[in-house]
PyMOL Python script that loads the backbone (N, CA, C, O; Angstrom):
from pymol import cmd

cmd.read_pdbstr("""\
ATOM      1  N   MET A   1       0.895  -1.057   0.058  1.00  0.00           N
ATOM      2  CA  MET A   1       0.015   0.090  -0.047  1.00  0.00           C
ATOM      3  C   MET A   1       0.780   1.279   0.157  1.00  0.00           C
ATOM      4  O   MET A   1       1.564   1.449   1.091  1.00  0.00           O
ATOM      5  N   LYS A   2       0.481   2.229  -0.901  1.00  0.00           N
ATOM      6  CA  LYS A   2       1.251   3.436  -0.874  1.00  0.00           C
ATOM      7  C   LYS A   2       0.762   4.612   0.121  1.00  0.00           C
ATOM      8  O   LYS A   2      -0.445   4.706   0.347  1.00  0.00           O
ATOM      9  N   ASN A   3       1.488   5.330   0.598  1.00  0.00           N
ATOM     10  CA  ASN A   3       1.180   6.562   1.297  1.00  0.00           C
ATOM     11  C   ASN A   3       1.083   7.926   0.503  1.00  0.00           C
ATOM     12  O   ASN A   3       1.968   8.338  -0.247  1.00  0.00           O
ATOM     13  N   VAL A   4      -0.119   8.579   0.768  1.00  0.00           N
ATOM     14  CA  VAL A   4      -0.357   9.761   0.072  1.00  0.00           C
ATOM     15  C   VAL A   4      -0.472  10.925   1.149  1.00  0.00           C
ATOM     16  O   VAL A   4      -1.145  10.780   2.169  1.00  0.00           O
ATOM     17  N   THR A   5       0.181  12.011   0.877  1.00  0.00           N
ATOM     18  CA  THR A   5       0.175  13.258   1.820  1.00  0.00           C
ATOM     19  C   THR A   5      -0.792  14.210   1.106  1.00  0.00           C
ATOM     20  O   THR A   5      -0.623  14.496  -0.080  1.00  0.00           O
ATOM     21  N   LEU A   6      -1.837  14.716   1.855  1.00  0.00           N
ATOM     22  CA  LEU A   6      -2.810  15.540   1.336  1.00  0.00           C
ATOM     23  C   LEU A   6      -2.589  16.728   2.170  1.00  0.00           C
ATOM     24  O   LEU A   6      -1.868  16.653   3.165  1.00  0.00           O
ATOM     25  N   SER A   7      -3.240  17.957   1.779  1.00  0.00           N
ATOM     26  CA  SER A   7      -3.420  19.037   2.806  1.00  0.00           C
ATOM     27  C   SER A   7      -4.714  19.742   2.629  1.00  0.00           C
ATOM     28  O   SER A   7      -5.176  20.092   1.542  1.00  0.00           O
ATOM     29  N   ALA A   8      -5.287  19.929   3.857  1.00  0.00           N
ATOM     30  CA  ALA A   8      -6.642  20.595   3.879  1.00  0.00           C
ATOM     31  C   ALA A   8      -6.732  21.490   4.922  1.00  0.00           C
ATOM     32  O   ALA A   8      -5.833  21.464   5.762  1.00  0.00           O
ATOM     33  N   ASP A   9      -7.737  22.365   5.049  1.00  0.00           N
ATOM     34  CA  ASP A   9      -8.124  23.104   6.157  1.00  0.00           C
ATOM     35  C   ASP A   9      -8.135  22.282   7.433  1.00  0.00           C
ATOM     36  O   ASP A   9      -8.622  21.153   7.386  1.00  0.00           O
ATOM     37  N   ALA A  10      -7.663  22.731   8.513  1.00  0.00           N
ATOM     38  CA  ALA A  10      -7.758  22.007   9.826  1.00  0.00           C
ATOM     39  C   ALA A  10      -9.023  21.729  10.335  1.00  0.00           C
ATOM     40  O   ALA A  10      -9.233  20.645  10.880  1.00  0.00           O
ATOM     41  N   ASP A  11     -10.043  22.721  10.207  1.00  0.00           N
ATOM     42  CA  ASP A  11     -11.310  22.559  10.601  1.00  0.00           C
ATOM     43  C   ASP A  11     -12.041  21.349   9.780  1.00  0.00           C
ATOM     44  O   ASP A  11     -12.721  20.522  10.388  1.00  0.00           O
ATOM     45  N   LEU A  12     -11.868  21.297   8.404  1.00  0.00           N
ATOM     46  CA  LEU A  12     -12.371  20.319   7.639  1.00  0.00           C
ATOM     47  C   LEU A  12     -12.053  19.036   8.001  1.00  0.00           C
ATOM     48  O   LEU A  12     -12.846  18.100   8.098  1.00  0.00           O
ATOM     49  N   ILE A  13     -10.638  19.016   8.238  1.00  0.00           N
ATOM     50  CA  ILE A  13     -10.126  17.603   8.750  1.00  0.00           C
ATOM     51  C   ILE A  13     -10.714  17.227  10.041  1.00  0.00           C
ATOM     52  O   ILE A  13     -10.863  16.031  10.295  1.00  0.00           O
ATOM     53  N   GLU A  14     -11.045  18.091  10.842  1.00  0.00           N
ATOM     54  CA  GLU A  14     -11.611  17.608  12.122  1.00  0.00           C
ATOM     55  C   GLU A  14     -13.046  17.290  12.050  1.00  0.00           C
ATOM     56  O   GLU A  14     -13.582  16.477  12.804  1.00  0.00           O
ATOM     57  N   GLN A  15     -13.686  17.974  11.087  1.00  0.00           N
ATOM     58  CA  GLN A  15     -15.055  17.649  10.656  1.00  0.00           C
ATOM     59  C   GLN A  15     -15.098  16.293  10.137  1.00  0.00           C
ATOM     60  O   GLN A  15     -15.982  15.545  10.554  1.00  0.00           O
ATOM     61  N   ALA A  16     -14.281  15.891   9.302  1.00  0.00           N
ATOM     62  CA  ALA A  16     -14.285  14.589   8.544  1.00  0.00           C
ATOM     63  C   ALA A  16     -13.818  13.460   9.371  1.00  0.00           C
ATOM     64  O   ALA A  16     -14.097  12.295   9.088  1.00  0.00           O
ATOM     65  N   ARG A  17     -13.135  13.787  10.351  1.00  0.00           N
ATOM     66  CA  ARG A  17     -12.666  12.777  11.361  1.00  0.00           C
ATOM     67  C   ARG A  17     -13.897  12.459  12.121  1.00  0.00           C
ATOM     68  O   ARG A  17     -14.153  11.275  12.344  1.00  0.00           O
ATOM     69  N   ALA A  18     -14.793  13.528  12.600  1.00  0.00           N
ATOM     70  CA  ALA A  18     -15.894  13.401  13.435  1.00  0.00           C
ATOM     71  C   ALA A  18     -17.041  12.527  12.709  1.00  0.00           C
ATOM     72  O   ALA A  18     -17.766  11.768  13.353  1.00  0.00           O
ATOM     73  N   VAL A  19     -17.137  12.688  11.411  1.00  0.00           N
ATOM     74  CA  VAL A  19     -18.115  11.812  10.610  1.00  0.00           C
ATOM     75  C   VAL A  19     -17.523  10.323  10.559  1.00  0.00           C
ATOM     76  O   VAL A  19     -18.249   9.359  10.802  1.00  0.00           O
ATOM     77  N   ALA A  20     -16.301  10.198  10.263  1.00  0.00           N
ATOM     78  CA  ALA A  20     -15.626   9.011  10.348  1.00  0.00           C
ATOM     79  C   ALA A  20     -15.776   8.331  11.340  1.00  0.00           C
ATOM     80  O   ALA A  20     -16.136   7.163  11.193  1.00  0.00           O
ATOM     81  N   ARG A  21     -15.518   8.926  12.795  1.00  0.00           N
ATOM     82  CA  ARG A  21     -15.754   8.321  13.858  1.00  0.00           C
ATOM     83  C   ARG A  21     -17.218   7.895  14.140  1.00  0.00           C
ATOM     84  O   ARG A  21     -17.521   6.830  14.680  1.00  0.00           O
ATOM     85  N   ALA A  22     -18.037   8.776  13.746  1.00  0.00           N
ATOM     86  CA  ALA A  22     -19.668   8.560  13.898  1.00  0.00           C
ATOM     87  C   ALA A  22     -19.920   7.228  13.100  1.00  0.00           C
ATOM     88  O   ALA A  22     -20.802   6.492  13.544  1.00  0.00           O
ATOM     89  N   GLN A  23     -19.275   6.859  12.027  1.00  0.00           N
ATOM     90  CA  GLN A  23     -19.620   5.814  11.119  1.00  0.00           C
ATOM     91  C   GLN A  23     -18.489   4.592  11.540  1.00  0.00           C
ATOM     92  O   GLN A  23     -18.359   3.590  10.837  1.00  0.00           O
ATOM     93  N   HIS A  24     -17.867   4.769  12.512  1.00  0.00           N
ATOM     94  CA  HIS A  24     -17.020   3.774  13.262  1.00  0.00           C
ATOM     95  C   HIS A  24     -15.909   3.355  12.475  1.00  0.00           C
ATOM     96  O   HIS A  24     -15.463   2.209  12.501  1.00  0.00           O
ATOM     97  N   LYS A  25     -15.444   4.321  11.746  1.00  0.00           N
ATOM     98  CA  LYS A  25     -14.215   4.133  10.771  1.00  0.00           C
ATOM     99  C   LYS A  25     -13.117   5.191  11.112  1.00  0.00           C
ATOM    100  O   LYS A  25     -13.342   6.190  11.796  1.00  0.00           O
ATOM    101  N   THR A  26     -12.077   4.918  10.642  1.00  0.00           N
ATOM    102  CA  THR A  26     -10.854   5.906  10.618  1.00  0.00           C
ATOM    103  C   THR A  26     -11.008   6.727   9.430  1.00  0.00           C
ATOM    104  O   THR A  26     -11.679   6.355   8.468  1.00  0.00           O
ATOM    105  N   LEU A  27     -10.335   7.950   9.486  1.00  0.00           N
ATOM    106  CA  LEU A  27     -10.471   8.915   8.171  1.00  0.00           C
ATOM    107  C   LEU A  27      -9.734   8.250   7.279  1.00  0.00           C
ATOM    108  O   LEU A  27     -10.158   8.279   6.124  1.00  0.00           O
ATOM    109  N   ASN A  28      -8.575   7.555   7.523  1.00  0.00           N
ATOM    110  CA  ASN A  28      -7.972   6.758   6.551  1.00  0.00           C
ATOM    111  C   ASN A  28      -8.656   5.792   5.857  1.00  0.00           C
ATOM    112  O   ASN A  28      -8.408   5.614   4.665  1.00  0.00           O
ATOM    113  N   ALA A  29      -9.594   5.055   6.513  1.00  0.00           N
ATOM    114  CA  ALA A  29     -10.478   4.032   5.906  1.00  0.00           C
ATOM    115  C   ALA A  29     -11.490   4.807   5.037  1.00  0.00           C
ATOM    116  O   ALA A  29     -11.700   4.440   3.880  1.00  0.00           O
ATOM    117  N   ALA A  30     -12.076   5.797   5.535  1.00  0.00           N
ATOM    118  CA  ALA A  30     -13.168   6.483   4.763  1.00  0.00           C
ATOM    119  C   ALA A  30     -12.629   6.915   3.496  1.00  0.00           C
ATOM    120  O   ALA A  30     -13.287   6.779   2.464  1.00  0.00           O
ATOM    121  N   PHE A  31     -11.318   7.496   3.507  1.00  0.00           N
ATOM    122  CA  PHE A  31     -10.760   8.077   2.367  1.00  0.00           C
ATOM    123  C   PHE A  31     -10.471   6.880   1.196  1.00  0.00           C
ATOM    124  O   PHE A  31     -10.654   6.997  -0.016  1.00  0.00           O
ATOM    125  N   ARG A  32     -10.036   5.862   1.825  1.00  0.00           N
ATOM    126  CA  ARG A  32      -9.740   4.738   0.772  1.00  0.00           C
ATOM    127  C   ARG A  32     -11.194   4.398   0.043  1.00  0.00           C
ATOM    128  O   ARG A  32     -11.348   4.286  -1.174  1.00  0.00           O
ATOM    129  N   GLU A  33     -12.244   4.256   1.072  1.00  0.00           N
ATOM    130  CA  GLU A  33     -13.543   3.923   0.362  1.00  0.00           C
ATOM    131  C   GLU A  33     -13.869   4.973  -0.828  1.00  0.00           C
ATOM    132  O   GLU A  33     -14.276   4.682  -1.953  1.00  0.00           O
ATOM    133  N   TRP A  34     -13.595   6.251  -0.319  1.00  0.00           N
ATOM    134  CA  TRP A  34     -13.977   7.500  -1.396  1.00  0.00           C
ATOM    135  C   TRP A  34     -13.141   7.314  -2.682  1.00  0.00           C
ATOM    136  O   TRP A  34     -13.596   7.445  -3.818  1.00  0.00           O
ATOM    137  N   LEU A  35     -11.978   7.021  -2.402  1.00  0.00           N
ATOM    138  CA  LEU A  35     -11.026   6.715  -3.441  1.00  0.00           C
ATOM    139  C   LEU A  35     -11.311   5.720  -4.273  1.00  0.00           C
ATOM    140  O   LEU A  35     -11.095   5.932  -5.466  1.00  0.00           O
ATOM    141  N   GLN A  36     -11.767   4.625  -3.934  1.00  0.00           N
ATOM    142  CA  GLN A  36     -12.386   3.444  -4.759  1.00  0.00           C
ATOM    143  C   GLN A  36     -13.556   3.786  -5.575  1.00  0.00           C
ATOM    144  O   GLN A  36     -13.828   3.214  -6.630  1.00  0.00           O
ATOM    145  N   GLN A  37     -14.337   4.874  -4.978  1.00  0.00           N
ATOM    146  CA  GLN A  37     -15.737   5.167  -5.587  1.00  0.00           C
ATOM    147  C   GLN A  37     -15.321   6.119  -6.734  1.00  0.00           C
ATOM    148  O   GLN A  37     -15.872   6.106  -7.835  1.00  0.00           O
ATOM    149  N   TYR A  38     -14.301   6.949  -6.389  1.00  0.00           N
ATOM    150  CA  TYR A  38     -14.161   7.976  -7.399  1.00  0.00           C
ATOM    151  C   TYR A  38     -13.214   7.301  -8.510  1.00  0.00           C
ATOM    152  O   TYR A  38     -13.123   7.899  -9.582  1.00  0.00           O
ATOM    153  N   ALA A  39     -12.597   6.263  -8.361  1.00  0.00           N
ATOM    154  CA  ALA A  39     -11.892   5.657  -9.483  1.00  0.00           C
ATOM    155  C   ALA A  39     -12.952   4.750 -10.195  1.00  0.00           C
ATOM    156  O   ALA A  39     -12.742   4.286 -11.316  1.00  0.00           O
ATOM    157  N   ALA A  40     -13.972   4.547  -9.568  1.00  0.00           N
ATOM    158  CA  ALA A  40     -14.918   3.622 -10.335  1.00  0.00           C
ATOM    159  C   ALA A  40     -16.249   4.534 -10.845  1.00  0.00           C
ATOM    160  O   ALA A  40     -17.331   4.013 -11.114  1.00  0.00           O
ATOM    161  N   GLU A  41     -16.009   5.840 -10.923  1.00  0.00           N
ATOM    162  CA  GLU A  41     -17.009   6.654 -11.578  1.00  0.00           C
ATOM    163  C   GLU A  41     -17.333   6.234 -13.028  1.00  0.00           C
ATOM    164  O   GLU A  41     -16.491   5.634 -13.696  1.00  0.00           O
ATOM    165  N   PRO A  42     -18.570   6.552 -13.525  1.00  0.00           N
ATOM    166  CA  PRO A  42     -18.972   6.552 -14.805  1.00  0.00           C
ATOM    167  C   PRO A  42     -17.935   7.263 -15.730  1.00  0.00           C
ATOM    168  O   PRO A  42     -17.495   8.388 -15.495  1.00  0.00           O
ATOM    169  N   GLY A  43     -17.576   6.467 -16.846  1.00  0.00           N
ATOM    170  CA  GLY A  43     -16.655   7.103 -17.681  1.00  0.00           C
ATOM    171  C   GLY A  43     -15.204   6.794 -17.308  1.00  0.00           C
ATOM    172  O   GLY A  43     -14.341   7.249 -18.060  1.00  0.00           O
ATOM    173  N   SER A  44     -14.834   6.102 -16.275  1.00  0.00           N
ATOM    174  CA  SER A  44     -13.626   5.669 -15.907  1.00  0.00           C
ATOM    175  C   SER A  44     -13.035   4.751 -17.133  1.00  0.00           C
ATOM    176  O   SER A  44     -13.863   4.329 -17.941  1.00  0.00           O
ATOM    177  N   ALA A  45     -11.753   4.441 -17.307  1.00  0.00           N
ATOM    178  CA  ALA A  45     -11.165   3.648 -18.251  1.00  0.00           C
ATOM    179  C   ALA A  45     -11.770   2.194 -18.121  1.00  0.00           C
ATOM    180  O   ALA A  45     -12.229   1.533 -19.053  1.00  0.00           O
ATOM    181  N   GLN A  46     -11.693   1.842 -16.882  1.00  0.00           N
ATOM    182  CA  GLN A  46     -12.090   0.343 -16.976  1.00  0.00           C
ATOM    183  C   GLN A  46     -13.587   0.235 -17.243  1.00  0.00           C
ATOM    184  O   GLN A  46     -13.910  -0.863 -17.696  1.00  0.00           O
ATOM    185  N   GLU A  47     -14.471   1.014 -17.089  1.00  0.00           N
ATOM    186  CA  GLU A  47     -15.692   0.968 -17.375  1.00  0.00           C
ATOM    187  C   GLU A  47     -15.947   1.137 -19.088  1.00  0.00           C
ATOM    188  O   GLU A  47     -16.825   0.544 -19.715  1.00  0.00           O
ATOM    189  N   VAL A  48     -15.153   1.900 -19.543  1.00  0.00           N
ATOM    190  CA  VAL A  48     -15.316   2.241 -20.971  1.00  0.00           C
ATOM    191  C   VAL A  48     -14.844   0.993 -21.736  1.00  0.00           C
ATOM    192  O   VAL A  48     -15.488   0.540 -22.682  1.00  0.00           O
ATOM    193  N   ASP A  49     -13.475   0.353 -21.207  1.00  0.00           N
ATOM    194  CA  ASP A  49     -13.071  -0.869 -21.722  1.00  0.00           C
ATOM    195  C   ASP A  49     -14.172  -2.036 -21.669  1.00  0.00           C
ATOM    196  O   ASP A  49     -14.346  -2.730 -22.671  1.00  0.00           O
ATOM    197  N   SER A  50     -14.904  -2.248 -20.516  1.00  0.00           N
ATOM    198  CA  SER A  50     -16.031  -3.132 -20.298  1.00  0.00           C
ATOM    199  C   SER A  50     -17.105  -2.907 -21.325  1.00  0.00           C
ATOM    200  O   SER A  50     -17.592  -3.826 -21.984  1.00  0.00           O
ATOM    201  N   LEU A  51     -17.407  -1.814 -21.417  1.00  0.00           N
ATOM    202  CA  LEU A  51     -18.635  -1.422 -22.478  1.00  0.00           C
ATOM    203  C   LEU A  51     -18.147  -1.911 -23.903  1.00  0.00           C
ATOM    204  O   LEU A  51     -18.761  -2.661 -24.663  1.00  0.00           O
ATOM    205  N   MET A  52     -16.972  -1.353 -24.091  1.00  0.00           N
ATOM    206  CA  MET A  52     -16.526  -1.729 -25.672  1.00  0.00           C
ATOM    207  C   MET A  52     -16.407  -3.433 -25.753  1.00  0.00           C
ATOM    208  O   MET A  52     -16.720  -4.051 -26.771  1.00  0.00           O
ATOM    209  N   LYS A  53     -16.056  -3.888 -24.889  1.00  0.00           N
ATOM    210  CA  LYS A  53     -16.027  -5.670 -24.842  1.00  0.00           C
ATOM    211  C   LYS A  53     -17.454  -5.968 -25.219  1.00  0.00           C
ATOM    212  O   LYS A  53     -17.772  -6.606 -26.222  1.00  0.00           O
ATOM    213  N   ARG A  54     -18.284  -5.460 -24.342  1.00  0.00           N
ATOM    214  CA  ARG A  54     -19.644  -5.725 -24.542  1.00  0.00           C
ATOM    215  C   ARG A  54     -20.176  -5.763 -25.990  1.00  0.00           C
ATOM    216  O   ARG A  54     -20.873  -6.587 -26.582  1.00  0.00           O
ATOM    217  N   LEU A  55     -19.557  -4.477 -26.398  1.00  0.00           N
ATOM    218  CA  LEU A  55     -20.433  -4.197 -27.790  1.00  0.00           C
ATOM    219  C   LEU A  55     -19.559  -4.675 -29.128  1.00  0.00           C
ATOM    220  O   LEU A  55     -19.787  -4.198 -30.239  1.00  0.00           O
ATOM    221  N   ARG A  56     -18.693  -5.518 -28.920  1.00  0.00           N
ATOM    222  CA  ARG A  56     -17.929  -5.835 -30.107  1.00  0.00           C
ATOM    223  C   ARG A  56     -18.663  -6.329 -31.145  1.00  0.00           C
ATOM    224  O   ARG A  56     -18.232  -6.201 -32.291  1.00  0.00           O
ATOM    225  N   HIS A  57     -19.912  -6.982 -30.888  1.00  0.00           N
ATOM    226  CA  HIS A  57     -20.806  -7.663 -31.935  1.00  0.00           C
ATOM    227  C   HIS A  57     -21.381  -6.519 -32.820  1.00  0.00           C
ATOM    228  O   HIS A  57     -21.750  -6.779 -33.965  1.00  0.00           O
ATOM    229  N   VAL A  58     -21.473  -5.152 -32.273  1.00  0.00           N
ATOM    230  CA  VAL A  58     -22.041  -4.231 -32.984  1.00  0.00           C
ATOM    231  C   VAL A  58     -21.270  -3.682 -34.412  1.00  0.00           C
ATOM    232  O   VAL A  58     -20.112  -3.267 -34.471  1.00  0.00           O
ATOM    233  N   ARG A  59     -21.942  -3.762 -35.196  1.00  0.00           N
ATOM    234  CA  ARG A  59     -20.964  -3.166 -36.665  1.00  0.00           C
ATOM    235  C   ARG A  59     -21.630  -1.813 -37.060  1.00  0.00           C
ATOM    236  O   ARG A  59     -22.737  -1.799 -37.598  1.00  0.00           O
ATOM    237  N   ALA A  60     -20.932  -0.675 -36.781  1.00  0.00           N
ATOM    238  CA  ALA A  60     -21.374   0.532 -37.210  1.00  0.00           C
ATOM    239  C   ALA A  60     -21.005   0.808 -38.653  1.00  0.00           C
ATOM    240  O   ALA A  60     -20.149   0.145 -39.238  1.00  0.00           O
ATOM    241  N   GLY A  61     -21.720   1.873 -39.251  1.00  0.00           N
ATOM    242  CA  GLY A  61     -21.488   2.241 -40.536  1.00  0.00           C
ATOM    243  C   GLY A  61     -22.746   2.036 -41.502  1.00  0.00           C
ATOM    244  O   GLY A  61     -22.816   2.567 -42.611  1.00  0.00           O
ATOM    245  N   HIS A  62     -23.646   1.278 -41.007  1.00  0.00           N
ATOM    246  CA  HIS A  62     -24.887   1.348 -41.783  1.00  0.00           C
ATOM    247  C   HIS A  62     -25.790   2.410 -42.030  1.00  0.00           C
ATOM    248  O   HIS A  62     -26.356   2.811 -41.013  1.00  0.00           O
ATOM    249  N   HIS A  63     -26.102   3.006 -43.132  1.00  0.00           N
ATOM    250  CA  HIS A  63     -26.716   4.239 -43.277  1.00  0.00           C
ATOM    251  C   HIS A  63     -28.214   3.883 -43.698  1.00  0.00           C
ATOM    252  O   HIS A  63     -28.450   3.225 -44.711  1.00  0.00           O
ATOM    253  N   PHE A  64     -29.174   4.348 -42.880  1.00  0.00           N
ATOM    254  CA  PHE A  64     -30.486   4.070 -43.095  1.00  0.00           C
ATOM    255  C   PHE A  64     -31.115   5.095 -44.091  1.00  0.00           C
ATOM    256  O   PHE A  64     -30.793   6.282 -44.144  1.00  0.00           O
ATOM    257  N   THR A  65     -32.056   4.484 -44.876  1.00  0.00           N
ATOM    258  CA  THR A  65     -32.856   5.464 -45.783  1.00  0.00           C
ATOM    259  C   THR A  65     -33.856   6.114 -44.848  1.00  0.00           C
ATOM    260  O   THR A  65     -34.023   5.797 -43.671  1.00  0.00           O
ATOM    261  N   ARG A  66     -34.502   7.062 -45.512  1.00  0.00           N
ATOM    262  CA  ARG A  66     -35.475   8.018 -44.801  1.00  0.00           C
ATOM    263  C   ARG A  66     -36.645   6.970 -44.307  1.00  0.00           C
ATOM    264  O   ARG A  66     -37.220   7.049 -43.222  1.00  0.00           O
ATOM    265  N   ALA A  67     -36.862   6.062 -45.226  1.00  0.00           N
ATOM    266  CA  ALA A  67     -38.082   5.293 -44.911  1.00  0.00           C
ATOM    267  C   ALA A  67     -37.819   4.291 -43.782  1.00  0.00           C
ATOM    268  O   ALA A  67     -38.755   3.912 -43.078  1.00  0.00           O
ATOM    269  N   GLU A  68     -36.460   3.815 -43.578  1.00  0.00           N
ATOM    270  CA  GLU A  68     -36.249   2.894 -42.610  1.00  0.00           C
ATOM    271  C   GLU A  68     -36.101   3.684 -41.228  1.00  0.00           C
ATOM    272  O   GLU A  68     -36.339   3.212 -40.116  1.00  0.00           O
ATOM    273  N   MET A  69     -35.690   4.890 -41.495  1.00  0.00           N
ATOM    274  CA  MET A  69     -35.701   5.614 -40.034  1.00  0.00           C
ATOM    275  C   MET A  69     -37.105   5.987 -39.624  1.00  0.00           C
ATOM    276  O   MET A  69     -37.312   6.120 -38.418  1.00  0.00           O
ATOM    277  N   ASN A  70     -38.094   6.171 -40.473  1.00  0.00           N
ATOM    278  CA  ASN A  70     -39.338   6.611 -40.116  1.00  0.00           C
ATOM    279  C   ASN A  70     -40.168   5.353 -39.737  1.00  0.00           C
ATOM    280  O   ASN A  70     -41.185   5.541 -39.069  1.00  0.00           O
ATOM    281  N   GLU A  71     -39.809   4.001 -40.127  1.00  0.00           N
ATOM    282  CA  GLU A  71     -40.552   2.932 -39.676  1.00  0.00           C
ATOM    283  C   GLU A  71     -40.949   2.818 -38.246  1.00  0.00           C
ATOM    284  O   GLU A  71     -40.117   3.022 -37.362  1.00  0.00           O
ATOM    285  N   ARG A  72     -42.382   2.452 -37.933  1.00  0.00           N
ATOM    286  CA  ARG A  72     -42.644   2.356 -36.525  1.00  0.00           C
ATOM    287  C   ARG A  72     -42.886   0.949 -36.334  1.00  0.00           C
ATOM    288  O   ARG A  72     -43.147   0.514 -35.212  1.00  0.00           O
TER     289      ARG A  72
END
""", "prot")
cmd.dss("prot")
cmd.show_as("cartoon", "prot")
cmd.util.cbc("prot")
cmd.orient("prot")
């Protein structure tokens, strides 16, 4: 595991510690959870790669006629 040094306002850090304490976590554990969620946000490289693998069967490039586009 790698260490990261961050800087923030002292009051903000104390508020974050209080929230973590209320959740029975350390601030470090809460930050790790946040970091995992942040890295997994929509649009992340892993999600895009996964989507592209699921859509490999799709063949783009077909041009529809006006009649085909208006079919219901």
